[in-house]
N, C-alpha and C positions, 0 to 999 in steps of 0.2 A: 485338501490343503489345509493345515491349521494356520489360524490368525497369528499374526506375528505383530506384536506391539511395536510402534515405532521407536527407533533409538533416540535417545536424546541428541539433541544438535548442540554443537558447541558455539554457543551464543556469541562469545567474542569473536571467533573467526568468521562466522556468518555476517555479523555486523560491520567487521572489518573488511568484507568482500563488498559491501554494499556502496554502489557509486554515491548515492546520497550522502553518506558519512565520510567519503574519501578525505575532507580536510580536517575530521575529528582527531583529538589525541587519544591515547590510550585510555586516559581518565574519563574523557566523555563517552567512549566506546563502553567502558566498564559500567558507567552510570546507567546508560541505556540497557545494557545487558541485564542489568539487576531489575528492570522494569517490565521488560518483555516477557510474554509467556508463548510458549511453543504451541502451535495448533496445526494438527495433521488433517490433510485434506485427501481423501482417496481418489484413485484413479476414475475419471468420468464422472465426478460429482463437482457440485459448485463449492467454492470458497465463500461465495456470496451471490445473490441475484440482483439485479437492478431494481431499484425500489425498496430493497431492504434498509433498515437504518444504518447509516455510515457514521461509525464512532471509534475506527481505530485506523493506525497506521500499519501497514502489513509489510515486513521484509522477507522476500522470497528466499528461503535458505537452501532448499532443494526442490527440483522438478521444474515443470514447465506449466503455466497457467495460460489459457486462451481467453481473450476478451471478446465479449459479444454484446450487440446492442440490447437494451432492455428487454425489446419485445422481439428478439430472436434475430435471425438473419445470418449473414456471412461474418467469418471472423475478422476481428478489427485489428488485431496484433496478438503477440505472445511475449510472455515476460518468463524469464529464467532466472536461475541464481544470481544474487547481487542486485536484483531490480526491487523497485517498492511499488505499493499502490494503496490508495486510500488516503493519502496524505491531506487532501483537503479537509478531511473530518477534524484533523488538527490544528487548522487554520482558520476555520469557521465555526459555525455553532453547531456541528453536525449534519443533519439532513439524510439525504439517502443516496445509496450507490447509484451512479447514472448508467453504469455497465454491468455485465454479469462476467463473472471470473470462473471458468470450469478448469479442473486438473486434467491434463493430458495423460500424466502418470502420477504416481505417489507424490504429493507435495508437502513440504515442511514450511510453515510460515512462523515467523516471529512476530506477535501482535503486540502493539503498543496502543493500549486504550486511551481514551481521551482522560480518564480518571488517571491513570500512570502517568500521562503527560503531565497533568496538573500537579502531581505529587514531585516529578522532577522539577516543575517550575518554582515549587516552593522551595525545595532542598538545593536545588544546583541552578539557580536561574540563568548561569551564563549557558550551560549545556542546553537549557531549553530555548533560549534566545538564538543560539547557533542552529538548533534544529529548525526553528521557525524559520530562519532567514534561509537555509538549505532548503527548505520545503517550498517557500515562495519562489526562489530561484529555479528548481526543478520544475515547478509547475509553469513558469514562464518559458523555459527552454521546450518543454513538452508541447505547448501551444505554438510556438513558433515552428517547431519542427514537424508538426503534424501534416499528413498528407492524406489524399484520396479520400475514402469513406469516413476515417475518422476525423478528419479536418472539418468535413461536411456535417458531422454529426455534432462536433462541439461548436460550430458555427450556429447550428440549428439550436441547439441548447441556450447558447448565451442570447441569441435573438428572441427565444421563447421566454427566457427569464425577463429580458429587457421589456417585452410586450406587457408582461405581468406585473412589471412595476418592482421587481425584486432586486 
């Protein structure tokens, strides 16, 4: 079977489908669409692994990602089209991924790097502020709604960081 290059994603439509950007105007969506880059992840490969540098927000345009603890183990959750991951990278000073994300099938991501976000901040500060607020609200919602092993993992991570004085 011959290799087929991934088809370009309609960035505007994919971003419009994102729950994170539900309150954004078409102008805000356009500004972000101009800043993101498409990233393809093949079936059963990692989009990233826990411990890898975290420096981008990812919008899941197509496919399904499964989330795993850094050191392996049971699936903690799945993300599909319209979901986002990695937003903490834009809220803080980078760091590393706490979880691993593996593609269940062929996945198309739209990647907003920290550098691209900084460009938005300079050129369109309102859009950057609105995105920052949306990320903070999303993080608060996810922490509040976390259940089972994911909640335990997050509580453990927070406790660990507090003990280390971070």
